[in-house]
PDB file of N, CA, C and O in Angstrom, chain B, residues numbered from 101:
ATOM      1  N   MET B 101     -44.596  -2.212  16.967  1.00  0.00           N
ATOM      2  CA  MET B 101     -45.409  -2.120  18.184  1.00  0.00           C
ATOM      3  C   MET B 101     -45.224  -3.394  18.980  1.00  0.00           C
ATOM      4  O   MET B 101     -45.615  -4.472  18.532  1.00  0.00           O
ATOM      5  N   THR B 102     -44.635  -3.282  20.151  1.00  0.00           N
ATOM      6  CA  THR B 102     -44.351  -4.445  20.975  1.00  0.00           C
ATOM      7  C   THR B 102     -45.354  -4.644  22.098  1.00  0.00           C
ATOM      8  O   THR B 102     -45.322  -5.671  22.776  1.00  0.00           O
ATOM      9  N   GLY B 103     -46.241  -3.683  22.308  1.00  0.00           N
ATOM     10  CA  GLY B 103     -47.167  -3.766  23.426  1.00  0.00           C
ATOM     11  C   GLY B 103     -46.602  -3.158  24.688  1.00  0.00           C
ATOM     12  O   GLY B 103     -47.299  -3.076  25.699  1.00  0.00           O
ATOM     13  N   GLU B 104     -45.349  -2.728  24.652  1.00  0.00           N
ATOM     14  CA  GLU B 104     -44.708  -2.095  25.800  1.00  0.00           C
ATOM     15  C   GLU B 104     -44.554  -0.604  25.531  1.00  0.00           C
ATOM     16  O   GLU B 104     -44.261  -0.200  24.406  1.00  0.00           O
ATOM     17  N   PRO B 105     -44.754   0.221  26.573  1.00  0.00           N
ATOM     18  CA  PRO B 105     -44.636   1.657  26.369  1.00  0.00           C
ATOM     19  C   PRO B 105     -43.205   2.073  26.074  1.00  0.00           C
ATOM     20  O   PRO B 105     -42.253   1.473  26.573  1.00  0.00           O
ATOM     21  N   GLY B 106     -43.070   3.094  25.268  1.00  0.00           N
ATOM     22  CA  GLY B 106     -41.765   3.651  24.949  1.00  0.00           C
ATOM     23  C   GLY B 106     -41.753   5.121  25.318  1.00  0.00           C
ATOM     24  O   GLY B 106     -42.248   5.511  26.375  1.00  0.00           O
ATOM     25  N   ASN B 107     -41.193   5.924  24.451  1.00  0.00           N
ATOM     26  CA  ASN B 107     -41.170   7.367  24.662  1.00  0.00           C
ATOM     27  C   ASN B 107     -42.222   8.041  23.797  1.00  0.00           C
ATOM     28  O   ASN B 107     -42.551   7.562  22.711  1.00  0.00           O
ATOM     29  N   CYS B 108     -42.744   9.155  24.287  1.00  0.00           N
ATOM     30  CA  CYS B 108     -43.771   9.926  23.598  1.00  0.00           C
ATOM     31  C   CYS B 108     -43.230  10.482  22.282  1.00  0.00           C
ATOM     32  O   CYS B 108     -42.150  11.073  22.266  1.00  0.00           O
ATOM     33  N   PRO B 109     -43.961  10.305  21.176  1.00  0.00           N
ATOM     34  CA  PRO B 109     -43.511  10.856  19.902  1.00  0.00           C
ATOM     35  C   PRO B 109     -43.640  12.381  19.836  1.00  0.00           C
ATOM     36  O   PRO B 109     -43.094  13.004  18.925  1.00  0.00           O
ATOM     37  N   LYS B 110     -44.352  12.988  20.786  1.00  0.00           N
ATOM     38  CA  LYS B 110     -44.542  14.443  20.788  1.00  0.00           C
ATOM     39  C   LYS B 110     -43.488  15.172  21.621  1.00  0.00           C
ATOM     40  O   LYS B 110     -42.905  16.156  21.166  1.00  0.00           O
ATOM     41  N   CYS B 111     -43.241  14.682  22.862  1.00  0.00           N
ATOM     42  CA  CYS B 111     -42.341  15.414  23.757  1.00  0.00           C
ATOM     43  C   CYS B 111     -41.175  14.578  24.279  1.00  0.00           C
ATOM     44  O   CYS B 111     -40.266  15.119  24.909  1.00  0.00           O
ATOM     45  N   GLY B 112     -41.187  13.250  24.023  1.00  0.00           N
ATOM     46  CA  GLY B 112     -40.113  12.377  24.487  1.00  0.00           C
ATOM     47  C   GLY B 112     -40.304  11.847  25.896  1.00  0.00           C
ATOM     48  O   GLY B 112     -39.441  11.129  26.402  1.00  0.00           O
ATOM     49  N   GLY B 113     -41.442  12.193  26.557  1.00  0.00           N
ATOM     50  CA  GLY B 113     -41.716  11.712  27.911  1.00  0.00           C
ATOM     51  C   GLY B 113     -42.013  10.217  27.936  1.00  0.00           C
ATOM     52  O   GLY B 113     -42.125   9.585  26.885  1.00  0.00           O
ATOM     53  N   LYS B 114     -42.139   9.664  29.114  1.00  0.00           N
ATOM     54  CA  LYS B 114     -42.406   8.239  29.309  1.00  0.00           C
ATOM     55  C   LYS B 114     -43.878   7.937  29.049  1.00  0.00           C
ATOM     56  O   LYS B 114     -44.760   8.610  29.583  1.00  0.00           O
ATOM     57  N   MET B 115     -44.139   6.922  28.229  1.00  0.00           N
ATOM     58  CA  MET B 115     -45.511   6.494  27.940  1.00  0.00           C
ATOM     59  C   MET B 115     -45.930   5.432  28.954  1.00  0.00           C
ATOM     60  O   MET B 115     -45.130   4.582  29.347  1.00  0.00           O
ATOM     61  N   GLN B 116     -47.210   5.493  29.377  1.00  0.00           N
ATOM     62  CA  GLN B 116     -47.792   4.530  30.308  1.00  0.00           C
ATOM     63  C   GLN B 116     -48.889   3.756  29.586  1.00  0.00           C
ATOM     64  O   GLN B 116     -49.717   4.339  28.886  1.00  0.00           O
ATOM     65  N   ARG B 117     -48.885   2.435  29.763  1.00  0.00           N
ATOM     66  CA  ARG B 117     -49.905   1.597  29.134  1.00  0.00           C
ATOM     67  C   ARG B 117     -51.198   1.661  29.927  1.00  0.00           C
ATOM     68  O   ARG B 117     -51.172   1.694  31.157  1.00  0.00           O
ATOM     69  N   GLY B 118     -52.335   1.681  29.227  1.00  0.00           N
ATOM     70  CA  GLY B 118     -53.642   1.679  29.862  1.00  0.00           C
ATOM     71  C   GLY B 118     -54.722   1.363  28.852  1.00  0.00           C
ATOM     72  O   GLY B 118     -54.433   0.869  27.762  1.00  0.00           O
ATOM     73  N   VAL B 119     -55.963   1.644  29.205  1.00  0.00           N
ATOM     74  CA  VAL B 119     -57.092   1.413  28.314  1.00  0.00           C
ATOM     75  C   VAL B 119     -58.036   2.601  28.393  1.00  0.00           C
ATOM     76  O   VAL B 119     -58.029   3.348  29.372  1.00  0.00           O
ATOM     77  N   VAL B 120     -58.847   2.770  27.360  1.00  0.00           N
ATOM     78  CA  VAL B 120     -59.948   3.722  27.381  1.00  0.00           C
ATOM     79  C   VAL B 120     -61.204   2.878  27.514  1.00  0.00           C
ATOM     80  O   VAL B 120     -61.561   2.138  26.598  1.00  0.00           O
ATOM     81  N   GLY B 121     -61.866   2.989  28.643  1.00  0.00           N
ATOM     82  CA  GLY B 121     -63.018   2.142  28.907  1.00  0.00           C
ATOM     83  C   GLY B 121     -64.301   2.690  28.314  1.00  0.00           C
ATOM     84  O   GLY B 121     -64.406   3.883  28.026  1.00  0.00           O
ATOM     85  N   ASP B 122     -65.271   1.818  28.136  1.00  0.00           N
ATOM     86  CA  ASP B 122     -66.615   2.178  27.693  1.00  0.00           C
ATOM     87  C   ASP B 122     -67.568   1.968  28.864  1.00  0.00           C
ATOM     88  O   ASP B 122     -67.385   1.060  29.674  1.00  0.00           O
ATOM     89  N   ARG B 123     -68.580   2.815  28.942  1.00  0.00           N
ATOM     90  CA  ARG B 123     -69.621   2.628  29.953  1.00  0.00           C
ATOM     91  C   ARG B 123     -70.898   2.233  29.242  1.00  0.00           C
ATOM     92  O   ARG B 123     -71.275   2.828  28.232  1.00  0.00           O
ATOM     93  N   GLY B 124     -71.548   1.234  29.776  1.00  0.00           N
ATOM     94  CA  GLY B 124     -72.761   0.736  29.158  1.00  0.00           C
ATOM     95  C   GLY B 124     -73.958   0.900  30.071  1.00  0.00           C
ATOM     96  O   GLY B 124     -73.991   1.779  30.932  1.00  0.00           O
ATOM     97  N   HIS B 125     -74.927   0.048  29.871  1.00  0.00           N
ATOM     98  CA  HIS B 125     -76.168   0.047  30.649  1.00  0.00           C
ATOM     99  C   HIS B 125     -75.870  -0.099  32.137  1.00  0.00           C
ATOM    100  O   HIS B 125     -75.041  -0.919  32.531  1.00  0.00           O
ATOM    101  N   MET B 126     -76.541   0.692  32.956  1.00  0.00           N
ATOM    102  CA  MET B 126     -76.384   0.654  34.418  1.00  0.00           C
ATOM    103  C   MET B 126     -74.939   0.942  34.832  1.00  0.00           C
ATOM    104  O   MET B 126     -74.477   0.444  35.858  1.00  0.00           O
ATOM    105  N   ASP B 127     -74.229   1.742  34.039  1.00  0.00           N
ATOM    106  CA  ASP B 127     -72.859   2.176  34.325  1.00  0.00           C
ATOM    107  C   ASP B 127     -71.853   1.022  34.338  1.00  0.00           C
ATOM    108  O   ASP B 127     -70.798   1.121  34.964  1.00  0.00           O
ATOM    109  N   GLN B 128     -72.186  -0.076  33.642  1.00  0.00           N
ATOM    110  CA  GLN B 128     -71.222  -1.163  33.530  1.00  0.00           C
ATOM    111  C   GLN B 128     -70.043  -0.680  32.709  1.00  0.00           C
ATOM    112  O   GLN B 128     -70.210   0.090  31.763  1.00  0.00           O
ATOM    113  N   ARG B 129     -68.864  -1.126  33.067  1.00  0.00           N
ATOM    114  CA  ARG B 129     -67.669  -0.705  32.353  1.00  0.00           C
ATOM    115  C   ARG B 129     -67.126  -1.855  31.534  1.00  0.00           C
ATOM    116  O   ARG B 129     -67.198  -3.017  31.935  1.00  0.00           O
ATOM    117  N   GLY B 130     -66.589  -1.516  30.391  1.00  0.00           N
ATOM    118  CA  GLY B 130     -66.018  -2.525  29.511  1.00  0.00           C
ATOM    119  C   GLY B 130     -64.822  -1.959  28.774  1.00  0.00           C
ATOM    120  O   GLY B 130     -64.484  -0.783  28.914  1.00  0.00           O
ATOM    121  N   LEU B 131     -64.208  -2.785  28.013  1.00  0.00           N
ATOM    122  CA  LEU B 131     -63.041  -2.427  27.226  1.00  0.00           C
ATOM    123  C   LEU B 131     -63.475  -2.002  25.834  1.00  0.00           C
ATOM    124  O   LEU B 131     -64.407  -2.578  25.274  1.00  0.00           O
ATOM    125  N   SER B 132     -62.820  -1.011  25.277  1.00  0.00           N
ATOM    126  CA  SER B 132     -63.118  -0.579  23.913  1.00  0.00           C
ATOM    127  C   SER B 132     -62.550  -1.581  22.917  1.00  0.00           C
ATOM    128  O   SER B 132     -61.477  -2.146  23.131  1.00  0.00           O
ATOM    129  N   TYR B 133     -63.285  -1.797  21.820  1.00  0.00           N
ATOM    130  CA  TYR B 133     -62.860  -2.713  20.771  1.00  0.00           C
ATOM    131  C   TYR B 133     -62.941  -2.031  19.421  1.00  0.00           C
ATOM    132  O   TYR B 133     -63.804  -1.185  19.188  1.00  0.00           O
ATOM    133  N   TRP B 134     -62.041  -2.406  18.541  1.00  0.00           N
ATOM    134  CA  TRP B 134     -62.140  -2.037  17.135  1.00  0.00           C
ATOM    135  C   TRP B 134     -62.887  -3.171  16.454  1.00  0.00           C
ATOM    136  O   TRP B 134     -62.596  -4.341  16.702  1.00  0.00           O
ATOM    137  N   ALA B 135     -63.848  -2.837  15.596  1.00  0.00           N
ATOM    138  CA  ALA B 135     -64.600  -3.861  14.859  1.00  0.00           C
ATOM    139  C   ALA B 135     -64.633  -3.474  13.386  1.00  0.00           C
ATOM    140  O   ALA B 135     -64.775  -2.296  13.056  1.00  0.00           O
ATOM    141  N   PRO B 136     -64.502  -4.455  12.503  1.00  0.00           N
ATOM    142  CA  PRO B 136     -64.555  -4.143  11.077  1.00  0.00           C
ATOM    143  C   PRO B 136     -65.961  -3.753  10.645  1.00  0.00           C
ATOM    144  O   PRO B 136     -66.944  -4.160  11.265  1.00  0.00           O
ATOM    145  N   GLY B 137     -66.051  -2.967   9.586  1.00  0.00           N
ATOM    146  CA  GLY B 137     -67.351  -2.606   9.028  1.00  0.00           C
ATOM    147  C   GLY B 137     -67.927  -1.340   9.627  1.00  0.00           C
ATOM    148  O   GLY B 137     -67.252  -0.619  10.362  1.00  0.00           O
ATOM    149  N   SER B 138     -69.173  -1.082   9.305  1.00  0.00           N
ATOM    150  CA  SER B 138     -69.871   0.120   9.748  1.00  0.00           C
ATOM    151  C   SER B 138     -70.756  -0.189  10.945  1.00  0.00           C
ATOM    152  O   SER B 138     -71.222  -1.319  11.091  1.00  0.00           O
ATOM    153  N   PRO B 139     -70.997   0.805  11.810  1.00  0.00           N
ATOM    154  CA  PRO B 139     -71.889   0.577  12.949  1.00  0.00           C
ATOM    155  C   PRO B 139     -73.339   0.465  12.496  1.00  0.00           C
ATOM    156  O   PRO B 139     -73.705   0.942  11.421  1.00  0.00           O
ATOM    157  N   VAL B 140     -74.152  -0.164  13.321  1.00  0.00           N
ATOM    158  CA  VAL B 140     -75.585  -0.275  13.076  1.00  0.00           C
ATOM    159  C   VAL B 140     -76.276   0.719  14.006  1.00  0.00           C
ATOM    160  O   VAL B 140     -76.025   0.715  15.211  1.00  0.00           O
ATOM    161  N   HIS B 141     -77.140   1.567  13.460  1.00  0.00           N
ATOM    162  CA  HIS B 141     -77.836   2.567  14.256  1.00  0.00           C
ATOM    163  C   HIS B 141     -79.202   2.039  14.673  1.00  0.00           C
ATOM    164  O   HIS B 141     -79.942   1.485  13.860  1.00  0.00           O
ATOM    165  N   SER B 142     -79.524   2.216  15.944  1.00  0.00           N
ATOM    166  CA  SER B 142     -80.815   1.802  16.483  1.00  0.00           C
ATOM    167  C   SER B 142     -81.591   3.037  16.909  1.00  0.00           C
ATOM    168  O   SER B 142     -81.024   3.955  17.500  1.00  0.00           O
ATOM    169  N   ARG B 143     -82.848   3.065  16.622  1.00  0.00           N
ATOM    170  CA  ARG B 143     -83.690   4.207  16.978  1.00  0.00           C
ATOM    171  C   ARG B 143     -83.761   4.413  18.487  1.00  0.00           C
ATOM    172  O   ARG B 143     -83.865   5.547  18.954  1.00  0.00           O
ATOM    173  N   PHE B 144     -83.707   3.337  19.242  1.00  0.00           N
ATOM    174  CA  PHE B 144     -83.877   3.419  20.694  1.00  0.00           C
ATOM    175  C   PHE B 144     -82.575   3.328  21.481  1.00  0.00           C
ATOM    176  O   PHE B 144     -82.508   3.817  22.609  1.00  0.00           O
ATOM    177  N   PHE B 145     -81.546   2.715  20.914  1.00  0.00           N
ATOM    178  CA  PHE B 145     -80.336   2.446  21.686  1.00  0.00           C
ATOM    179  C   PHE B 145     -79.086   3.128  21.148  1.00  0.00           C
ATOM    180  O   PHE B 145     -77.988   2.819  21.611  1.00  0.00           O
ATOM    181  N   GLY B 146     -79.206   4.029  20.204  1.00  0.00           N
ATOM    182  CA  GLY B 146     -78.030   4.685  19.634  1.00  0.00           C
ATOM    183  C   GLY B 146     -77.301   3.744  18.688  1.00  0.00           C
ATOM    184  O   GLY B 146     -77.922   3.025  17.905  1.00  0.00           O
ATOM    185  N   ILE B 147     -75.998   3.758  18.769  1.00  0.00           N
ATOM    186  CA  ILE B 147     -75.199   2.884  17.910  1.00  0.00           C
ATOM    187  C   ILE B 147     -75.031   1.534  18.592  1.00  0.00           C
ATOM    188  O   ILE B 147     -74.652   1.458  19.761  1.00  0.00           O
ATOM    189  N   ILE B 148     -75.315   0.483  17.858  1.00  0.00           N
ATOM    190  CA  ILE B 148     -75.188  -0.878  18.375  1.00  0.00           C
ATOM    191  C   ILE B 148     -74.157  -1.620  17.541  1.00  0.00           C
ATOM    192  O   ILE B 148     -74.196  -1.590  16.311  1.00  0.00           O
ATOM    193  N   THR B 149     -73.254  -2.269  18.210  1.00  0.00           N
ATOM    194  CA  THR B 149     -72.349  -3.180  17.518  1.00  0.00           C
ATOM    195  C   THR B 149     -72.378  -4.489  18.295  1.00  0.00           C
ATOM    196  O   THR B 149     -71.884  -4.560  19.420  1.00  0.00           O
ATOM    197  N   ALA B 150     -72.944  -5.501  17.707  1.00  0.00           N
ATOM    198  CA  ALA B 150     -72.974  -6.815  18.323  1.00  0.00           C
ATOM    199  C   ALA B 150     -71.578  -7.416  18.248  1.00  0.00           C
ATOM    200  O   ALA B 150     -70.811  -7.062  17.352  1.00  0.00           O
ATOM    201  N   PRO B 151     -71.224  -8.320  19.169  1.00  0.00           N
ATOM    202  CA  PRO B 151     -69.920  -8.961  19.053  1.00  0.00           C
ATOM    203  C   PRO B 151     -69.776  -9.601  17.674  1.00  0.00           C
ATOM    204  O   PRO B 151     -70.646 -10.349  17.229  1.00  0.00           O
ATOM    205  N   VAL B 152     -68.689  -9.301  17.022  1.00  0.00           N
ATOM    206  CA  VAL B 152     -68.460  -9.808  15.679  1.00  0.00           C
ATOM    207  C   VAL B 152     -67.098 -10.467  15.600  1.00  0.00           C
ATOM    208  O   VAL B 152     -66.190 -10.150  16.368  1.00  0.00           O
ATOM    209  N   ALA B 153     -66.970 -11.390  14.659  1.00  0.00           N
ATOM    210  CA  ALA B 153     -65.673 -12.001  14.420  1.00  0.00           C
ATOM    211  C   ALA B 153     -64.736 -10.915  13.926  1.00  0.00           C
ATOM    212  O   ALA B 153     -65.118 -10.089  13.098  1.00  0.00           O
ATOM    213  N   GLY B 154     -63.539 -10.914  14.420  1.00  0.00           N
ATOM    214  CA  GLY B 154     -62.559  -9.943  13.976  1.00  0.00           C
ATOM    215  C   GLY B 154     -62.427  -8.728  14.869  1.00  0.00           C
ATOM    216  O   GLY B 154     -61.589  -7.867  14.601  1.00  0.00           O
ATOM    217  N   GLU B 155     -63.247  -8.623  15.955  1.00  0.00           N
ATOM    218  CA  GLU B 155     -63.077  -7.464  16.822  1.00  0.00           C
ATOM    219  C   GLU B 155     -61.796  -7.612  17.637  1.00  0.00           C
ATOM    220  O   GLU B 155     -61.428  -8.710  18.052  1.00  0.00           O
ATOM    221  N   ILE B 156     -61.126  -6.481  17.856  1.00  0.00           N
ATOM    222  CA  ILE B 156     -59.811  -6.473  18.501  1.00  0.00           C
ATOM    223  C   ILE B 156     -59.823  -5.446  19.627  1.00  0.00           C
ATOM    224  O   ILE B 156     -60.256  -4.315  19.405  1.00  0.00           O
ATOM    225  N   PRO B 157     -59.362  -5.801  20.837  1.00  0.00           N
ATOM    226  CA  PRO B 157     -59.339  -4.839  21.933  1.00  0.00           C
ATOM    227  C   PRO B 157     -58.357  -3.702  21.660  1.00  0.00           C
ATOM    228  O   PRO B 157     -57.339  -3.880  20.989  1.00  0.00           O
ATOM    229  N   ILE B 158     -58.691  -2.530  22.199  1.00  0.00           N
ATOM    230  CA  ILE B 158     -57.867  -1.344  22.004  1.00  0.00           C
ATOM    231  C   ILE B 158     -57.113  -1.041  23.295  1.00  0.00           C
ATOM    232  O   ILE B 158     -57.715  -0.936  24.364  1.00  0.00           O
ATOM    233  N   GLY B 159     -55.804  -0.903  23.190  1.00  0.00           N
ATOM    234  CA  GLY B 159     -54.956  -0.453  24.292  1.00  0.00           C
ATOM    235  C   GLY B 159     -54.489   0.957  23.980  1.00  0.00           C
ATOM    236  O   GLY B 159     -54.279   1.307  22.818  1.00  0.00           O
ATOM    237  N   THR B 160     -54.328   1.753  25.006  1.00  0.00           N
ATOM    238  CA  THR B 160     -53.932   3.139  24.815  1.00  0.00           C
ATOM    239  C   THR B 160     -52.731   3.454  25.692  1.00  0.00           C
ATOM    240  O   THR B 160     -52.667   3.049  26.852  1.00  0.00           O
ATOM    241  N   PHE B 161     -51.793   4.174  25.126  1.00  0.00           N
ATOM    242  CA  PHE B 161     -50.627   4.632  25.859  1.00  0.00           C
ATOM    243  C   PHE B 161     -50.767   6.126  26.100  1.00  0.00           C
ATOM    244  O   PHE B 161     -51.159   6.866  25.197  1.00  0.00           O
ATOM    245  N   ARG B 162     -50.449   6.580  27.319  1.00  0.00           N
ATOM    246  CA  ARG B 162     -50.569   7.988  27.698  1.00  0.00           C
ATOM    247  C   ARG B 162     -49.213   8.503  28.148  1.00  0.00           C
ATOM    248  O   ARG B 162     -48.517   7.855  28.930  1.00  0.00           O
ATOM    249  N   CYS B 163     -48.846   9.674  27.645  1.00  0.00           N
ATOM    250  CA  CYS B 163     -47.594  10.297  28.051  1.00  0.00           C
ATOM    251  C   CYS B 163     -47.780  10.914  29.433  1.00  0.00           C
ATOM    252  O   CYS B 163     -48.706  11.698  29.645  1.00  0.00           O
ATOM    253  N   ALA B 164     -46.897  10.561  30.377  1.00  0.00           N
ATOM    254  CA  ALA B 164     -46.966  11.100  31.734  1.00  0.00           C
ATOM    255  C   ALA B 164     -46.587  12.571  31.780  1.00  0.00           C
ATOM    256  O   ALA B 164     -46.909  13.259  32.748  1.00  0.00           O
ATOM    257  N   THR B 165     -45.912  13.064  30.756  1.00  0.00           N
ATOM    258  CA  THR B 165     -45.474  14.456  30.740  1.00  0.00           C
ATOM    259  C   THR B 165     -46.491  15.384  30.088  1.00  0.00           C
ATOM    260  O   THR B 165     -46.915  16.363  30.702  1.00  0.00           O
ATOM    261  N   CYS B 166     -46.890  15.089  28.847  1.00  0.00           N
ATOM    262  CA  CYS B 166     -47.768  16.014  28.116  1.00  0.00           C
ATOM    263  C   CYS B 166     -49.207  15.529  27.967  1.00  0.00           C
ATOM    264  O   CYS B 166     -50.075  16.302  27.562  1.00  0.00           O
ATOM    265  N   GLY B 167     -49.476  14.256  28.288  1.00  0.00           N
ATOM    266  CA  GLY B 167     -50.843  13.724  28.205  1.00  0.00           C
ATOM    267  C   GLY B 167     -51.246  13.196  26.843  1.00  0.00           C
ATOM    268  O   GLY B 167     -52.391  12.780  26.668  1.00  0.00           O
ATOM    269  N   PHE B 168     -50.345  13.198  25.872  1.00  0.00           N
ATOM    270  CA  PHE B 168     -50.646  12.671  24.540  1.00  0.00           C
ATOM    271  C   PHE B 168     -51.114  11.225  24.647  1.00  0.00           C
ATOM    272  O   PHE B 168     -50.536  10.442  25.401  1.00  0.00           O
ATOM    273  N   LEU B 169     -52.163  10.859  23.894  1.00  0.00           N
ATOM    274  CA  LEU B 169     -52.679   9.490  23.865  1.00  0.00           C
ATOM    275  C   LEU B 169     -52.410   8.870  22.493  1.00  0.00           C
ATOM    276  O   LEU B 169     -52.581   9.515  21.459  1.00  0.00           O
ATOM    277  N   GLU B 170     -51.988   7.611  22.508  1.00  0.00           N
ATOM    278  CA  GLU B 170     -51.779   6.851  21.278  1.00  0.00           C
ATOM    279  C   GLU B 170     -52.430   5.489  21.468  1.00  0.00           C
ATOM    280  O   GLU B 170     -52.098   4.766  22.407  1.00  0.00           O
ATOM    281  N   SER B 171     -53.357   5.137  20.581  1.00  0.00           N
ATOM    282  CA  SER B 171     -54.115   3.889  20.718  1.00  0.00           C
ATOM    283  C   SER B 171     -53.734   2.896  19.640  1.00  0.00           C
ATOM    284  O   SER B 171     -53.432   3.263  18.505  1.00  0.00           O
ATOM    285  N   TRP B 172     -53.755   1.622  20.025  1.00  0.00           N
ATOM    286  CA  TRP B 172     -53.445   0.514  19.127  1.00  0.00           C
ATOM    287  C   TRP B 172     -54.486  -0.578  19.332  1.00  0.00           C
ATOM    288  O   TRP B 172     -54.879  -0.857  20.464  1.00  0.00           O
ATOM    289  N   ALA B 173     -54.930  -1.193  18.249  1.00  0.00           N
ATOM    290  CA  ALA B 173     -55.834  -2.342  18.307  1.00  0.00           C
ATOM    291  C   ALA B 173     -54.978  -3.594  18.139  1.00  0.00           C
ATOM    292  O   ALA B 173     -54.474  -3.877  17.053  1.00  0.00           O
ATOM    293  N   ARG B 174     -54.823  -4.340  19.240  1.00  0.00           N
ATOM    294  CA  ARG B 174     -53.968  -5.524  19.237  1.00  0.00           C
ATOM    295  C   ARG B 174     -54.585  -6.604  20.133  1.00  0.00           C
ATOM    296  O   ARG B 174     -55.118  -6.275  21.193  1.00  0.00           O
ATOM    297  N   PRO B 175     -54.528  -7.879  19.740  1.00  0.00           N
ATOM    298  CA  PRO B 175     -55.130  -8.956  20.536  1.00  0.00           C
ATOM    299  C   PRO B 175     -54.589  -9.035  21.965  1.00  0.00           C
ATOM    300  O   PRO B 175     -55.330  -9.401  22.877  1.00  0.00           O
ATOM    301  N   GLU B 176     -53.315  -8.701  22.179  1.00  0.00           N
ATOM    302  CA  GLU B 176     -52.728  -8.842  23.520  1.00  0.00           C
ATOM    303  C   GLU B 176     -53.288  -7.835  24.529  1.00  0.00           C
ATOM    304  O   GLU B 176     -53.020  -7.965  25.724  1.00  0.00           O
ATOM    305  N   PHE B 177     -54.055  -6.837  24.084  1.00  0.00           N
ATOM    306  CA  PHE B 177     -54.634  -5.880  25.025  1.00  0.00           C
ATOM    307  C   PHE B 177     -55.882  -6.411  25.721  1.00  0.00           C
ATOM    308  O   PHE B 177     -56.433  -5.730  26.586  1.00  0.00           O
ATOM    309  N   LYS B 178     -56.338  -7.602  25.366  1.00  0.00           N
ATOM    310  CA  LYS B 178     -57.534  -8.158  25.997  1.00  0.00           C
ATOM    311  C   LYS B 178     -57.314  -8.369  27.493  1.00  0.00           C
ATOM    312  O   LYS B 178     -58.259  -8.256  28.274  1.00  0.00           O
ATOM    313  N   GLY B 179     -56.115  -8.667  27.895  1.00  0.00           N
ATOM    314  CA  GLY B 179     -55.832  -8.874  29.309  1.00  0.00           C
ATOM    315  C   GLY B 179     -56.074 -10.305  29.714  1.00  0.00           C
ATOM    316  O   GLY B 179     -56.388 -11.163  28.889  1.00  0.00           O
ATOM    317  N   LYS B 180     -55.923 -10.545  30.996  1.00  0.00           N
ATOM    318  CA  LYS B 180     -56.092 -11.891  31.538  1.00  0.00           C
ATOM    319  C   LYS B 180     -57.324 -11.913  32.431  1.00  0.00           C
ATOM    320  O   LYS B 180     -57.584 -10.952  33.154  1.00  0.00           O
ATOM    321  N   PRO B 181     -58.084 -13.005  32.386  1.00  0.00           N
ATOM    322  CA  PRO B 181     -59.271 -13.089  33.261  1.00  0.00           C
ATOM    323  C   PRO B 181     -58.864 -13.165  34.726  1.00  0.00           C
ATOM    324  O   PRO B 181     -57.827 -13.734  35.068  1.00  0.00           O
ATOM    325  N   THR B 182     -59.698 -12.583  35.587  1.00  0.00           N
ATOM    326  CA  THR B 182     -59.443 -12.665  37.023  1.00  0.00           C
ATOM    327  C   THR B 182     -60.008 -13.972  37.556  1.00  0.00           C
ATOM    328  O   THR B 182     -60.946 -14.530  36.987  1.00  0.00           O
ATOM    329  N   THR B 183     -59.442 -14.449  38.634  1.00  0.00           N
ATOM    330  CA  THR B 183     -59.928 -15.702  39.220  1.00  0.00           C
ATOM    331  C   THR B 183     -60.592 -15.474  40.535  1.00  0.00           C
ATOM    332  O   THR B 183     -61.058 -16.424  41.164  1.00  0.00           O
TER     333      THR B 183
END
């Protein structure tokens, strides 16, 4: 896994790099992360996962031809901060 899109393993089409976003409170958008361990369930807030050491951003590749999605948890998917 190089972090660069290749060909779709299902149909051979071109893969496009992207992310699957999360929506939070007040429709705030964020990046999905993989975190080790089990989620913590809250009676009022659903599933809660506090920032933990070892969490890794998830990048997703989408086939432009068939729509197949393939996700990878890799540090380089965090992106660069905007200025």
